[in-house]
C-alpha positions in Angstrom: -5.5 23.7 0.2 -3.9 22.7 3.4 -5.7 22.1 6.7 -6.8 25.0 8.7 -4.3 26.4 11.3 -4.4 24.1 14.4 -4.9 25.0 18.0 -1.8 25.3 20.1 -0.3 21.9 20.5 2.8 19.8 21.3 4.3 17.4 18.7 4.5 13.9 20.2 4.7 11.2 17.5 5.5 10.9 13.8 4.7 8.0 11.5 6.3 8.2 8.1 5.2 5.9 5.3 7.0 5.9 2.0 6.2 3.6 -0.9 7.9 3.4 -4.3 7.3 1.4 -7.4 10.0 0.2 -9.9 9.9 -1.6 -13.2 12.5 -4.3 -13.4 14.5 -5.3 -16.4 13.1 -8.8 -16.3 9.5 -7.5 -16.8 8.4 -7.8 -13.1 7.7 -4.9 -10.8 9.2 -4.2 -7.3 6.9 -2.3 -5.0 8.6 -1.2 -1.7 7.2 0.2 1.5 9.0 1.7 4.4 7.5 2.7 7.8 9.1 4.6 10.7 7.6 5.7 14.0 9.5 8.2 16.1 8.8 10.1 19.3 9.8 13.7 20.2 10.9 12.6 23.7 13.1 10.0 25.2 11.6 6.9 26.8 12.8 3.7 28.3 12.5 0.3 26.7 13.2 -3.0 28.5 15.4 -4.4 25.7 16.8 -1.3 24.0 17.4 0.9 27.0 16.7 4.6 26.6 15.3 5.4 23.1 16.3 9.0 22.3 14.0 11.4 20.6 14.0 10.9 16.8 15.3 7.3 17.0 12.8 5.0 15.4 10.5 3.0 17.7 9.5 1.1 14.6 11.3 0.8 11.3 10.0 -1.8 8.9 10.4 -2.5 5.2 8.6 -4.7 2.7 9.2 -5.4 -1.0 6.7 -7.2 -3.2 7.8 -8.3 -6.6 4.7 -8.6 -8.8 3.7 -9.4 -12.4 1.7 -7.2 -14.7 -1.4 -8.8 -13.3 -0.5 -8.0 -9.7 0.4 -11.6 -8.8 3.1 -11.7 -6.1 6.1 -13.6 -7.1 8.6 -12.6 -4.3 8.4 -11.0 -0.9 11.1 -9.6 1.4 10.3 -8.1 4.8 12.7 -6.6 7.3 12.5 -5.0 10.7 15.4 -2.7 11.6 13.8 -1.2 14.8 11.1 -2.6 17.0 10.3 -2.6 20.7 11.4 -6.2 21.1 13.9 -8.4 19.2 11.3 -11.1 18.9 9.4 -8.9 16.5 12.0 -9.8 13.8 10.9 -13.5 13.9 7.8 -13.0 11.8 9.5 -11.6 8.7 9.7 -15.0 7.0 5.9 -15.4 7.4 5.4 -12.8 4.8 6.5 -15.3 2.2 2.9 -16.6 2.6 1.8 -13.7 0.4 3.5 -15.3 -2.7 0.9 -16.4 -5.2 -1.7 -13.8 -3.9 -3.0 -11.2 -6.3 -3.4 -7.6 -5.3 -7.0 -6.6 -6.1 -10.5 -6.9 -4.6 -10.4 -8.6 -1.1 -6.6 -7.8 -0.7 -6.8 -6.8 2.9 -8.8 -9.9 3.8 -6.3 -12.2 2.0 -3.4 -10.5 3.7 -5.0 -10.9 7.2 -5.7 -14.6 6.5 -2.0 -15.2 5.8 -0.2 -12.9 8.2 -2.8 -11.3 10.5 -2.7 -11.4 14.2 0.1 -13.4 15.8 1.3 -14.6 12.4 2.6 -11.2 11.3 3.5 -7.7 12.4 0.8 -5.2 12.7 2.9 -2.5 11.2 4.1 -4.4 8.1 0.5 -5.6 7.6 -0.7 -2.0 7.8 2.0 -1.0 5.3 0.6 -3.5 2.7 -2.4 -1.2 2.1 -0.3 1.7 0.7 2.0 -0.8 -1.0 -1.0 -2.2 -2.9 -2.1 1.3 -3.9 1.4 2.0 -5.0 1.4 -1.1 -7.2 -1.7 0.1 -9.0 -0.3 3.6 -9.4 3.0 2.2 -10.7 1.8 -0.5 -13.1 -1.5 0.5 -14.5 -0.6 3.8 -16.1 2.4 2.2 -17.8 0.4 -0.9 -19.0 -2.4 1.4 -20.2 0.0 3.6 -22.1 1.7 0.6 -23.7 -1.5 -1.2 -24.8 -2.3 -0.6 -28.4 -5.6 1.2 -29.0 -7.6 -1.4 -30.9 -10.7 0.8 -31.2 -12.8 -1.9 -29.6 -15.3 -0.8 -27.0 -15.2 -3.2 -24.0 -18.3 -4.3 -22.3 -16.4 -4.9 -19.1 -16.8 -2.3 -16.5 -13.7 -0.2 -15.8 -11.7 -1.3 -12.8 -12.0 2.2 -11.3 -15.8 2.4 -11.5 -17.4 3.0 -8.1 -14.1 3.0 -6.3 -14.4 6.6 -5.2 -16.6 9.6 -5.3 -15.1 10.9 -8.6 -15.7 7.6 -10.4 -19.2 6.8 -9.1 -21.4 5.3 -11.8 -23.8 8.2 -11.7 -21.2 10.9 -11.7 -19.9 13.4 -14.3 -16.5 11.7 -14.7 -18.1 8.3 -15.5 -20.3 10.1 -18.0 -17.3 11.7 -19.5 -14.8 8.7 -19.5 -17.1 5.7 -19.7 -20.5 6.9 -21.0 -21.7 3.3 -21.6 -21.5 2.7 -17.8 -23.1 5.9 -16.7 -26.3 5.3 -14.8 -27.2 8.8 -13.6 -29.9 11.1 -14.7 -29.8 12.4 -18.3 -29.7 16.2 -18.1 
């Protein structure tokens, strides 16, 4: 169901974020993010002159190459459009992410390496959806390829308590992982 009809309004700004995940022939995974910001009006920029409507204010890219266990092996970051040419200087800093693992505490780890003046706000922001895309890309494939051993694990599922649907006292946990269900017995 879409949002309700809006009040009369004027379109001013658009941010597009696109992420995609790829399985490489060498067994690694490439997870790519792309961000663009555009305005519906022309505006002046000290370095770029007049920026026409629809021309990106920001256009940034990032590719993380990761293992099955979400460890980052390679990073490539690029800035095609930015308000200032100096913005491109921080792209090499994203190499600091190599060796990190996407998982709990991801945002905190990213900020420790490339937050603030050490990075680009927009590329750092893009790393959130890129991390989600990594999970959405890798986990279903790995789960499908794992042989069913018939063993019941005593380890809590990774998704438990990550959202409303997978809360430990909810009906989906009772259905999928009854051994971890802690809600009322009805």
